[in-house]
C-alpha positions in Angstrom: 32.4 157.4 -75.4 32.0 161.4 -75.4 33.0 162.8 -78.5 35.7 165.4 -77.1 37.7 167.6 -79.4 41.2 166.9 -79.8 42.0 170.6 -80.2 41.3 171.4 -76.4 42.9 168.3 -75.1 45.6 170.2 -73.6 47.4 173.5 -73.2 50.5 174.8 -71.2 49.3 177.4 -69.1 51.4 180.8 -69.1 52.5 180.1 -65.7 56.2 178.9 -64.3 56.8 178.2 -60.7 59.8 177.9 -58.7 61.4 174.5 -58.9 63.4 175.0 -55.8 60.4 175.8 -53.4 58.5 173.2 -54.8 60.6 170.7 -53.7 61.2 172.4 -50.3 57.5 171.8 -49.6 57.5 168.3 -51.1 60.1 167.5 -48.3 57.8 168.4 -45.8 55.2 166.1 -47.4 57.7 163.2 -47.2 56.7 162.6 -43.4 53.4 161.5 -44.5 52.4 158.4 -45.9 51.5 158.0 -49.6 48.6 155.9 -50.4 48.1 153.4 -53.1 46.0 154.1 -56.0 42.6 153.7 -55.4 41.6 152.4 -59.2 43.6 149.0 -59.0 42.6 148.5 -62.9 44.7 151.6 -63.8 47.8 151.1 -61.4 48.2 149.1 -58.6 51.3 150.9 -57.0 52.1 152.2 -53.9 53.2 155.3 -52.6 51.4 156.9 -55.5 49.0 159.7 -53.7 49.1 162.2 -51.0 45.9 164.2 -50.5 46.6 168.0 -49.8 43.0 169.0 -50.4 40.3 166.4 -49.8 36.7 165.4 -48.8 36.7 166.5 -45.1 40.4 167.4 -45.3 41.3 163.8 -44.9 44.8 162.3 -45.5 43.1 158.6 -45.8 40.6 159.8 -48.6 42.8 160.3 -52.0 39.5 159.9 -54.5 38.6 162.7 -56.1 34.9 163.0 -55.9 33.3 165.5 -58.1 30.6 168.0 -57.7 31.1 168.4 -53.8 33.6 171.6 -53.6 32.0 172.6 -50.4 33.2 169.7 -48.9 36.6 169.8 -49.9 38.9 171.2 -47.1 42.9 171.5 -46.5 44.6 168.6 -45.1 47.2 168.9 -42.6 49.9 168.4 -45.1 49.0 171.4 -47.4 48.7 173.6 -44.2 52.0 173.1 -43.4 53.5 173.9 -47.1 53.8 177.8 -48.0 54.5 177.3 -51.3 52.0 174.8 -52.3 49.2 177.2 -50.8 51.0 180.1 -53.0 50.7 177.9 -55.9 46.9 176.9 -55.3 45.9 180.5 -54.6 47.4 181.8 -58.0 44.7 179.9 -59.8 41.7 182.3 -59.1 38.7 179.8 -58.5 37.5 177.4 -56.3 39.2 174.0 -56.4 38.1 170.2 -55.1 40.7 167.6 -55.1 44.4 168.6 -54.7 47.4 166.0 -54.2 50.8 164.9 -54.7 51.1 162.1 -57.2 53.9 159.8 -57.6 55.1 157.2 -60.1 58.2 155.3 -59.2 60.8 154.2 -61.6 59.9 151.3 -64.0 56.1 151.9 -63.2 53.1 152.5 -65.4 49.7 153.8 -65.3 47.6 151.9 -67.7 45.4 153.4 -70.7 42.3 155.0 -69.1 39.7 157.8 -69.2 38.3 159.8 -66.3 34.7 160.9 -66.1 33.6 164.5 -66.3 37.1 165.9 -65.9 37.4 168.3 -68.8 36.7 172.0 -69.3 33.6 171.4 -71.0 32.3 169.9 -67.6 33.1 172.9 -65.8 36.1 171.5 -64.1 39.8 171.4 -65.2 42.7 169.5 -64.2 45.9 171.1 -63.9 49.5 169.1 -63.5 52.4 171.0 -62.2 55.6 168.8 -62.3 57.7 169.0 -59.0 60.1 165.9 -59.8 60.5 164.6 -63.2 63.0 163.0 -65.9 63.2 162.9 -69.5 62.0 159.1 -69.6 58.5 160.0 -68.3 55.8 159.4 -71.1 52.7 161.3 -70.3 50.3 159.9 -73.6 46.9 162.1 -73.9 44.8 161.1 -76.8 48.1 159.4 -78.6 50.3 162.6 -78.2 53.2 163.1 -75.6 53.1 165.7 -73.3 56.4 166.6 -72.1 56.0 168.3 -68.8 59.1 170.3 -67.3 59.4 170.9 -63.6 57.4 174.5 -62.5 55.3 174.3 -65.6 51.4 174.2 -65.4 49.8 172.2 -68.0 45.8 171.5 -68.4 45.2 168.2 -69.5 41.3 167.0 -70.4 41.5 163.6 -68.7 38.4 162.3 -70.4 40.3 161.3 -73.4 42.4 158.1 -73.3 45.7 158.8 -71.4 48.6 156.8 -69.7 52.0 157.3 -67.9 55.0 155.4 -68.0 58.2 156.5 -66.0 61.2 154.7 -67.5 63.7 156.9 -66.1 65.5 156.7 -62.7 64.1 158.8 -60.6 60.2 159.5 -59.5 57.8 161.6 -61.0 56.0 163.7 -58.7 53.5 166.0 -59.8 51.0 168.7 -58.0 47.9 168.0 -59.4 44.7 170.1 -58.9 41.0 170.2 -59.9 39.7 173.4 -60.6 36.3 174.8 -61.0 35.7 176.8 -64.0 35.0 180.4 -64.1 35.0 183.7 -65.7 38.8 184.0 -64.9 39.6 180.5 -66.3 37.4 181.4 -69.4 39.6 184.3 -70.0 42.8 182.5 -69.7 41.7 179.4 -71.9 40.4 181.8 -74.4 44.0 183.7 -74.7 45.2 180.1 -75.1 43.1 179.4 -78.3 40.5 177.1 -76.7 37.7 176.6 -78.9 34.7 177.3 -77.0 32.4 176.3 -80.1 33.3 172.9 -80.1 31.9 172.2 -76.4 28.4 172.1 -78.1 29.7 168.9 -80.1 30.0 166.9 -76.8 27.7 164.1 -76.6 27.0 162.5 -73.1 27.0 159.1 -72.9 28.4 156.4 -70.1 29.9 153.3 -71.3 29.6 150.3 -69.3 33.6 150.5 -68.4 33.0 154.0 -67.4 30.1 153.2 -64.8 32.1 150.1 -63.6 35.1 152.3 -62.8 32.8 155.2 -61.2 31.2 152.4 -59.1 35.0 151.1 -57.8 35.4 154.8 -56.8 32.5 155.2 -55.1 32.9 152.1 -53.0 36.2 153.4 -51.8 34.7 156.4 -50.6 32.2 154.3 -48.6 29.8 157.3 -47.7 26.0 157.6 -47.6 26.2 159.8 -50.6 28.5 157.5 -52.6 26.2 154.4 -51.8 23.1 156.3 -53.1 25.0 157.0 -56.2 26.2 153.5 -56.4 22.5 152.3 -56.9 21.7 155.0 -59.6 24.6 153.9 -61.4 23.8 150.0 -60.9 20.2 150.8 -62.3 21.8 152.6 -65.4 23.7 149.4 -66.1 20.7 147.0 -65.7 19.1 149.4 -68.8 22.0 148.9 -70.8 
């Protein structure tokens, strides 16, 4: 596994968004169908994810495909949500995947790690809770993060993380994959992010991570994804 610095695992960003306006745009999105999770090993629940910005702007493409920022486009759902647009444009950087992520009462997302989704990889994932409750347990690297409506959190999901909704209401977050730039570097510096620790990161893909990447790429079913699948399978044969 990569040797990620726990000191840089998460930060509460100095922004507060309006919960009422977030909920109004969420209501607009309820006419669209939320898809089930595309990585069943993590969570097999339905009504889980609605793409707001995706590859080619497709509502039926919830997977977050990295390093394809030029292919990401707003979906019809985001185009109807003026406040969501305002929130996303508040972050002065390019974005890849943007989506609504829902976890219904009594459901769990199993402990897992994502790949190349940390600030040291040139990307940062932001969670903005819209609806939540006190019995939501978001555990990142063994630490519970309590995220309140309207807050914005950076989370390094390269580290082990899980979610359990033990409450009686849905837990719905606006989640953005943002591209690191000078603006974000200044922001993270102000929060105490330790840039020197980035040099300690050691790149190594485990077999489990490779298998998960292959599953996600198979879901995408594009010519580019098929090429990456073959490359990853070659890596597995060498291990």
